[in-house]
Structure formats: structure tokens, C-alpha cells
N, C-alpha and C positions, 0 to 999 in steps of 0.2 A: 695505077701498075707495079711499077718499079718499088713506092714506098712498099705495097701490100705483101711483094716479097720478101722486103728488107725486112719488113715489121714482121711475117712468120719466120723467118730463119735467127731474128733474134727470138722470139719464145720458144722456136727448138731449141737453141742453144741454152738458152737460161732452163730450160728442164731437164737436158743435160746434164749441166750443172749441178743443179740440185740434188740430184742422185749421184753427182761424184762422191759425195763425201758421208755414206753412210751413217757413220757415226756419229758427227753433227747433227742429221737428220732426225734420227731415237731419240736422240738426245732433248733437243728441238720439242719435238714431239711431246715426249715423257713428262719433258719440262710443262706445256700448255694445258697438258692432263693434270697433272700436280695441281696446277693454278688451278684451274676448273675444279675440281676436288675440294681443295682446300674453301673455293668460294661456294660450295652447296653444303661444306662442311662447320663453319661460319650459321651458318641459317639453324643447320642441328642441335651446335649446342645453345645456341641462342642470343650470339655476339652480335646477329644479326637479324631484322625481324622478316616475320616468313610473308614474301611474294609470288604469286602462283606466276604471276608474267615472267619474273626475272629468274623463278626456278625452271622454267620451262628454257629458258633463253639460255642458260646454263646445260642440261641434259641435252641440247639440240647440238650447241656446241661441242659436247662431249660425246656425241653419236655423231658429229663433223672429222672429228677427231680421231674413235675406230674405225671412220671408213677409210682414213687418211694411212692407215695402217699395212701398210704390206711386210711381211716379215721376209719373203725373199729381196725386195732392195733396201730393207731397213738392216736386215742382220745375211747378208753376202757370205759367203765364206772367208776364212782371213779378216773378219773385221772384228775378232775378239781380241782385239791385243790398243793397247796408248789405255789413255782415263778415259775405262769405262767399268760401267759394274754388269756389266751382260755377266752372268755365269756360265761359263762351259755348256751348263745342261742344254742352254738355249741349241745349241748344235749337237749336240748328245741325244737330244729328242726330240727334235723341233716339231715332230705329233703333238710332245704333250703343251708344247709351246702352242703350237695355236689353238691347242684346244682350251688354254690357258685364256685366251685372247681371247675365242670365242665366248667363252663365260661374261666377261664382259661388256666383249658386245650385248649379248643377250640380257644382261642386265640392265645397259643404256637403252636400249631397242626397248626396254617393255617399261622401262620409266619413261620413254616419252610417248609412249601409246596411252599410258592410262594416268597420265602427267597429275603427280602429286595436288591435289586441292586444298591441303593445310598439312600443318605441321608432321604431325602422326605417320599421315600417307607417304610426308618425304622421307621421315627415318626409316621408315621399310623398306623403301625402294634403294635408301642409300647404304643402309646394311646390307643390301645384295651388291651394291656396287663395291664397295667397301671392302667386301666378302671377298669378292673377284681380285681387286690387287691385290689385298694379301697374302692369296694362294699364289697368285702368281710371280711376287717377290719373295715369297718364302721356298720357290724353286728355282726361279730362274733367275735371281740377283743376288749381285754380293754387298755385303754390306760394308760402307766404310767405316771404318773409326771405331 
């Protein structure tokens, strides 16, 4: 019983520590999102062969990523300083930012629900996902250099 309480305490502390750095957490989440998008882009560009199972696995990972996107936890007031490309518009227009994220989630959900069976179907789904990313970046991200 004592070991169980200790384990629960450690897990609770780890969960608190993970949310103590919203800037790092959101950068890690977005880096993961970019990596997953890049994996699909290689298939769309013909740099890797189309494999329906692998594509679905990547799309499911994107859905998981989107499910972990908690705007309040990742973009709290005051987390707009430091080494970040988050635009002030995130805090000035939180509803617009939330809507932009919802468009990404909807595009990914649609791709998972109707998994692409071939390259052409993937291209259509990837187009919607990419458009949602681009629209969000246009309004809510500062380009570096």
C-alpha cells in the first residue's frame, strides 16, 4: 500500500511538472505535429511509397496529438515571452485561435474516420490538413528570420 501511495504521488508530481513549462510543452507538441505532417508529406510527394496502414498510423498519431492540444494549459497568460514564435494574436483573439485549432482537429478526424485507401485519397485529406496548418500559421505564428 505504501509503495502504491508513493507511486501515485510521483505520478501526480510528474504531471504537475509537465505543465509547469507551457512554452516547452507546446513547442514539443508542435514539433511532434510537424514531424507527423512531414511523414505524410513524403508520401504525398512520392518520396516514400503509399502504405495504407502506415498512413493510418500516422493519422491516428496526429489525432492523438490534436487531442493533447489544450490551449489554456499550453498558452496561459504570460507565456508569450522567451524563445517563442507564438504571435500576440493568440492572446488577443483566443476564440479565433481555438477555431483554427478546431479546423485542424476536424481535418484530422475526417482523415482518420475515412482512412485514405490510396495516394489520391491521401492527397485530398492531406490538402485539408495542410490548409488548416497554413491558416493557423498565417495568423497565429511569427516567422523567424
